[in-house]
C-alpha positions as CSV (number, residue, x, y, z in Angstrom):
1,M,122.4,137.9,47.9
2,I,120.7,134.6,48.8
3,T,117.5,133.8,46.8
4,Y,115.2,130.8,46.9
5,E,112.6,129.8,44.2
6,A,109.2,129.0,45.3
7,V,106.0,127.9,43.4
8,C,102.8,130.0,43.8
9,F,100.0,128.1,45.2
10,C,97.4,130.3,43.0
11,C,99.2,130.3,39.2
12,K,101.5,127.5,40.0
13,Q,104.3,129.8,38.3
14,P,107.8,129.9,39.9
15,F,108.8,133.1,41.7
16,L,112.2,134.3,43.5
17,L,112.3,135.1,47.3
18,V,115.0,137.7,47.8
19,E,116.9,137.8,51.1
20,G,115.6,140.5,53.5
21,T,112.0,140.5,52.6
22,T,109.3,139.1,54.8
23,K,108.2,136.3,52.4
24,Y,111.9,135.2,52.5
25,Q,111.9,135.0,56.3
26,K,108.5,133.2,56.4
27,Y,109.7,130.8,53.7
28,K,113.1,130.2,55.8
29,R,110.7,129.1,59.0
30,N,108.3,126.9,56.9
31,M,109.9,125.8,53.8
32,R,106.6,123.4,53.1
33,G,104.2,126.3,53.2
34,K,102.0,127.7,50.7
35,F,103.2,130.9,49.2
36,S,102.0,133.4,46.6
37,C,103.6,135.7,44.0
38,D,103.4,139.3,44.0
39,S,100.8,139.5,41.5
40,C,98.7,136.9,43.0
41,D,99.0,138.7,46.3
42,D,97.3,141.7,44.8
43,K,94.6,139.9,43.1
44,I,93.9,138.1,46.3
45,H,93.9,141.5,48.3
46,M,91.4,143.0,45.8
47,E,89.3,140.2,45.9
48,A,89.0,140.3,50.0
49,R,88.4,144.0,49.7
50,K,85.7,143.6,47.5
51,N,84.1,141.1,49.5
52,L,84.5,143.2,52.8
53,L,82.7,146.0,51.0
54,G,80.1,144.1,49.7
55,K,79.3,142.9,53.1
56,L,79.3,146.3,54.6
57,R,76.4,147.6,52.3
């Protein structure tokens, strides 16, 4: 199994990208792009939901 190590743009910690995932495919297409780890992805997603729900009220 092939893995790549990328650095999260949010928390600056290295994380592994495992072959077969969508992040791995995106990394293969653009290795200079900005990527985030799973924990930061969850934080970003929850923050976006809070902002969206706040605007709907």
